[in-house]
C-alpha positions as CSV (number, residue, x, y, z in Angstrom):
1,M,0.0,0.0,0.0
2,K,2.8,2.4,0.9
3,I,4.5,1.8,-2.5
4,Y,1.2,2.3,-4.2
5,R,0.8,5.7,-2.5
6,I,4.3,6.7,-3.5
7,V,3.6,5.8,-7.2
8,I,0.4,7.8,-7.2
9,T,2.1,10.8,-5.5
10,F,4.9,10.7,-8.1
11,I,2.4,10.6,-11.0
12,L,0.4,13.5,-9.6
13,V,3.6,15.5,-9.2
14,V,4.6,14.8,-12.8
15,L,1.2,15.8,-14.1
16,I,1.1,19.0,-12.1
17,S,4.6,19.9,-13.3
18,S,3.7,19.1,-16.9
19,N,0.6,21.3,-16.7
20,S,2.5,24.1,-15.2
21,A,5.1,23.9,-17.9
22,F,2.5,23.9,-20.5
23,A,0.7,26.8,-19.0
24,E,3.9,28.8,-19.2
25,E,4.1,28.4,-22.9
26,K,2.0,31.4,-23.6
27,I,2.9,35.0,-24.4
28,S,0.8,38.2,-24.3
29,V,1.4,40.7,-27.1
30,A,0.2,44.3,-27.3
31,V,-0.5,44.9,-31.0
32,A,-1.2,48.1,-32.9
33,A,-4.6,47.9,-34.5
34,N,-3.4,48.2,-38.1
35,F,-1.6,44.9,-37.7
36,I,-4.5,42.7,-36.5
37,S,-5.0,40.6,-39.6
38,A,-1.3,40.0,-40.2
39,F,-0.7,39.3,-36.5
40,K,-3.5,36.7,-36.4
41,D,-2.0,34.9,-39.4
42,M,1.5,35.0,-37.8
43,A,0.3,33.8,-34.4
44,A,-1.6,30.8,-36.0
45,D,1.5,29.8,-38.0
46,F,3.8,30.2,-35.0
47,E,1.5,28.3,-32.7
48,A,1.3,25.4,-35.2
49,K,5.1,25.2,-35.4
50,T,6.0,25.7,-31.7
51,K,2.9,24.9,-29.7
52,I,3.4,28.3,-27.9
53,K,0.1,30.2,-27.6
54,V,0.2,33.8,-28.6
55,E,-2.5,36.1,-27.3
56,G,-2.9,39.6,-28.8
57,T,-4.5,42.7,-27.4
58,F,-5.4,45.2,-30.1
59,S,-5.7,49.0,-29.7
60,S,-4.0,52.2,-30.8
61,S,-0.3,52.4,-30.1
62,G,-0.9,55.3,-27.8
63,N,-3.4,53.4,-25.7
64,L,-1.2,50.3,-25.5
65,Y,1.8,52.4,-24.5
66,S,-0.3,54.0,-21.7
67,Q,-1.3,50.6,-20.5
68,I,2.3,49.4,-20.5
69,T,3.6,52.4,-18.6
70,N,0.8,51.7,-16.0
71,G,2.0,48.1,-15.5
72,A,0.0,46.0,-18.0
73,P,1.5,42.5,-18.0
74,Y,2.4,42.3,-21.7
75,D,5.5,40.4,-22.9
76,L,5.9,42.1,-26.3
77,F,4.8,45.4,-27.8
78,L,4.2,45.7,-31.5
79,S,3.7,49.5,-32.0
80,A,2.8,51.3,-35.2
81,D,5.6,53.8,-34.7
82,E,9.2,54.0,-33.5
83,K,8.7,56.7,-30.9
84,R,6.8,54.8,-28.2
85,P,9.1,51.7,-28.1
86,S,12.0,54.1,-28.0
87,F,10.6,55.8,-25.0
88,L,10.2,52.4,-23.2
89,F,13.8,51.5,-24.0
90,K,15.1,54.8,-22.7
91,D,13.1,54.3,-19.5
92,G,14.5,50.9,-19.0
93,V,11.2,49.2,-19.4
94,S,12.1,47.2,-22.5
95,D,14.9,45.7,-24.6
96,E,16.2,47.6,-27.6
97,P,13.4,48.0,-30.2
98,F,13.6,46.6,-33.7
99,V,11.6,47.4,-36.9
100,Y,9.2,44.6,-37.8
101,A,7.2,46.3,-40.6
102,K,6.7,49.4,-42.7
103,G,3.2,50.4,-43.6
104,Q,1.3,52.9,-45.8
105,A,-1.8,55.0,-45.3
106,I,-4.6,54.8,-47.8
107,L,-8.0,56.4,-48.4
108,W,-10.5,53.6,-48.7
109,S,-14.2,53.5,-49.5
110,A,-16.8,50.7,-49.7
111,S,-18.0,52.2,-52.9
112,K,-16.2,51.2,-56.0
113,D,-17.4,54.3,-57.7
114,F,-15.4,56.4,-55.2
115,C,-12.2,55.6,-57.2
116,K,-13.7,55.9,-60.6
117,E,-14.8,59.5,-60.5
118,K,-11.5,61.1,-59.5
119,K,-7.9,60.6,-60.4
120,T,-6.3,61.3,-57.1
121,W,-7.3,61.1,-53.4
122,Q,-7.1,64.9,-53.2
123,D,-9.7,65.2,-55.9
124,A,-11.8,62.5,-54.3
125,L,-12.0,64.5,-51.1
126,K,-13.4,67.5,-53.0
127,N,-16.3,65.5,-54.3
128,D,-19.5,67.1,-52.9
129,K,-21.0,63.6,-52.4
130,I,-18.4,62.9,-49.7
131,K,-19.9,64.1,-46.5
132,K,-18.1,62.1,-43.8
133,I,-14.5,60.8,-43.7
134,A,-13.1,58.6,-40.9
135,I,-9.7,59.2,-39.5
136,A,-7.9,57.5,-36.6
137,N,-7.1,59.5,-33.5
138,T,-4.3,61.8,-34.5
139,V,-2.7,61.7,-31.1
140,T,-2.8,58.0,-30.1
141,A,-2.9,56.3,-33.5
142,P,0.2,56.7,-35.8
143,Y,-1.9,56.1,-39.0
144,G,-4.2,58.9,-37.9
145,T,-1.1,61.1,-37.4
146,A,0.2,60.2,-40.9
147,A,-3.2,61.0,-42.5
148,M,-3.3,64.3,-40.7
149,K,0.2,65.2,-42.0
150,A,-0.9,64.3,-45.5
151,L,-3.9,66.6,-45.2
152,Q,-1.8,69.4,-43.8
153,T,0.7,68.9,-46.7
154,I,-2.1,69.5,-49.3
155,G,-3.6,72.3,-47.3
156,Q,-6.9,70.6,-46.5
157,W,-6.6,69.8,-42.8
158,D,-8.5,72.9,-41.6
159,A,-11.0,72.9,-44.6
160,L,-12.1,69.3,-43.9
161,Q,-12.7,69.5,-40.2
162,N,-16.5,69.5,-40.5
163,K,-16.3,66.2,-42.5
164,L,-13.8,64.3,-40.3
165,V,-15.1,61.6,-38.0
166,T,-12.5,60.5,-35.4
167,A,-12.1,56.7,-34.8
168,Q,-10.2,55.4,-31.8
169,T,-8.0,53.2,-34.0
170,V,-7.2,52.8,-37.6
171,A,-9.0,49.5,-37.5
172,Q,-12.1,51.3,-36.3
173,S,-11.6,53.9,-39.1
174,F,-11.9,51.0,-41.6
175,Q,-14.9,49.6,-39.7
176,Y,-16.7,52.9,-40.1
177,A,-15.9,53.0,-43.8
178,S,-16.7,49.3,-44.5
179,T,-20.1,49.6,-42.8
180,E,-20.7,52.8,-44.8
181,S,-21.2,54.8,-41.6
182,V,-18.9,57.3,-43.4
183,D,-18.3,57.7,-47.1
184,A,-14.5,57.0,-46.9
185,G,-11.8,56.5,-44.3
186,F,-8.1,56.9,-43.9
187,C,-7.0,53.3,-43.3
188,A,-3.9,51.1,-43.3
189,M,-2.9,49.4,-46.5
190,S,-3.3,46.1,-44.7
191,A,-7.1,46.7,-44.5
192,A,-7.4,46.7,-48.3
193,S,-5.9,43.2,-48.4
194,T,-8.6,41.6,-46.3
195,P,-11.7,40.0,-47.9
196,E,-13.8,43.0,-46.8
197,G,-11.2,45.4,-48.0
198,K,-11.2,43.9,-51.5
199,K,-14.9,44.7,-51.9
200,G,-14.1,48.4,-51.9
201,C,-11.5,50.6,-53.5
202,F,-8.7,52.9,-52.4
203,Y,-6.1,55.5,-53.2
204,V,-2.6,55.4,-51.8
205,V,-1.9,58.5,-49.8
206,N,1.6,59.2,-51.0
207,E,1.8,62.5,-49.1
208,A,1.5,60.5,-45.8
209,P,4.9,59.6,-44.4
210,E,5.8,55.9,-44.5
211,I,4.8,54.3,-41.2
212,I,7.8,52.6,-39.6
213,Q,6.6,50.1,-37.0
214,S,8.8,49.1,-34.2
215,A,8.6,46.4,-31.5
216,C,10.2,45.7,-28.2
217,I,10.3,42.9,-25.6
218,L,9.2,44.2,-22.2
219,K,11.6,43.4,-19.4
220,R,8.7,42.4,-17.1
221,T,8.1,39.2,-19.2
222,T,8.1,36.0,-17.3
223,N,8.6,33.8,-20.3
224,R,11.5,35.3,-22.2
225,A,12.5,32.2,-24.1
226,A,9.1,32.0,-25.7
227,V,9.0,35.7,-26.5
228,E,12.4,35.6,-28.1
229,K,11.2,32.7,-30.3
230,F,8.3,34.7,-31.5
231,M,10.5,37.8,-32.0
232,D,12.8,35.6,-34.2
233,F,9.7,34.4,-36.1
234,L,8.7,38.0,-36.8
235,K,12.0,38.4,-38.7
236,S,11.6,35.0,-40.6
237,P,10.8,34.5,-44.3
238,A,7.5,32.9,-43.3
239,A,6.5,36.1,-41.4
240,Q,7.8,38.2,-44.3
241,E,5.4,36.5,-46.7
242,I,2.5,37.3,-44.4
243,K,3.6,41.0,-44.2
244,I,3.8,41.2,-48.0
245,K,0.3,39.6,-48.2
246,Y,-1.1,42.5,-46.2
247,G,0.9,45.3,-48.0
248,Y,3.7,45.7,-45.5
249,R,7.4,46.0,-46.4
């Protein structure tokens, strides 16, 4: 009987240890909203290859940065800019950032006719039929900032204030446009590559600065080995194919 109890105890210890080890193979990633579709594809591919679960929380880079500085327990931050990861590094909160993608702002509409009537996005904005245009928050969302700079460059930022509808994220800007709550929206190129995005049409906003997206591992991570594996995956040819699929460089 004594030997039996020892064996049972040993088995329970092994099972508990195994479950604990399995539970640790999970990482939490703060992901800029423009990268939702690409991230989900990457996470699925990575999980299939490594059995490490990758959980994403999606919002604007500014909101995620605020969460991180207030102690949110993320392992990795995928921002839509270089500025915020740089701040975290300087403050000793993260490892040195690295560029994981480069994006482009577009002006997208659910109506195919939107792109037929005018030759450029500037001309399209002047169309009297265009009453409402979505734009991501210009303070917290880098794609919103880029769209604002483009409008300032062509001298239309002030003139269009009565038409602009602020979305919290660039993903929400696309949502407003795709549901036709607005006539058009400043979005990320990645949105145009989704099944819903392909139903509409878009102009590339060349006047918007290229959006250089940087990432950093947060020093508070409790599963560094798994995070570093995912970081390496982000730089791999498999991940690059997914980025290209969604219009990133």
